[in-house]
C-alpha positions, 0 to 999 in steps of 0.5 A: 490188813491195810497198806500203808505208804512207806515213806509216810510209815517210816517218818512214824517211826517204827523204823527209827533206831530206838532202845526199846521197839513198841509190841504195835511197831508194823511195817507193810506193803503190797506188791502186785506185779500184773498190775505194775506192768500191765503191758507185760501182763496182756502178753502173758495172759495172751500167751498162756491163752494160746498155749492152752489152745494149742495144747486143746487142739494138740490133745483133742480135748478142750478140758486139758487145753484149760488145764494146761491153761489154768496150770500155767497160771498157778505156776506165775500166781505170785506175778498175777495176784498181790502179794502182802509183806508185814515186818514187825518185832517178831519177824517178818510175814509173806502173804502169798495168793496161796501160801503165807510164809513166816520167818523169826528175824533170829532165823534170819542170816541174811538178806541178798538185795537185787534190783526190786527184790531181795532173797532172804536167807535163813538159818533153818526149818520156817514153819516146821517146813524146810523152806526152798533152796537157792545155790545152796542156800535156804530162804525165799525172796521178799518183793520190793515193788517197781517204783525206786522211791518206795522199793529203797524205802522198804529195802531199807526198812527191812534193813532196819528190822534186821539191825535191832532185831536179828 
C-alpha cells in the first residue's frame, strides 16, 4: 500500500463534494508514533528492558523476564509499529500491527476528535465482533499523527467521507 501525502491527495479531488463518488476514490495514511517521537520511544524501550530485567531477577528466571518484556511490547504494539488507515467509499479500514478493523460508513455514528486522534463511534458490531466500549460507547481510535497540518487534513478527510456517505 502506498502512503500518499494527505494535502496533495485532497487536492486531487477525493474529498471534494461530488454527486456520485467514483469507486477508486480513497484516502490513506500511515501513523508511526514511535518514529515520530524518538526520545519517548527510547525511554519506553529502556523502561521495558529494565522491567524485564527486574522481573527476571525477581523470579530467578531470565526466560520469564524476557516474557515479561515481550508482554509489555505487545501491550504497546500500536505505539511501536506503524498503523495504516484507509478511507474509501465503503468505509474505513485500520490496519493495526496485530489486527485489521473495518467499519462501513453507515455504521458510524460520529467521531470525537481530541488532539492527535479521533474516537470513531459505531452503532453495532463491526466484522461480526463487538468493538471496545469506552465510557458506554462502542468504537475505536483513529490516529492522525503528530504533524498538525497533516493531522488537520486527515481529520477533514474523515469528516468529508462521513458527510458524503454517513
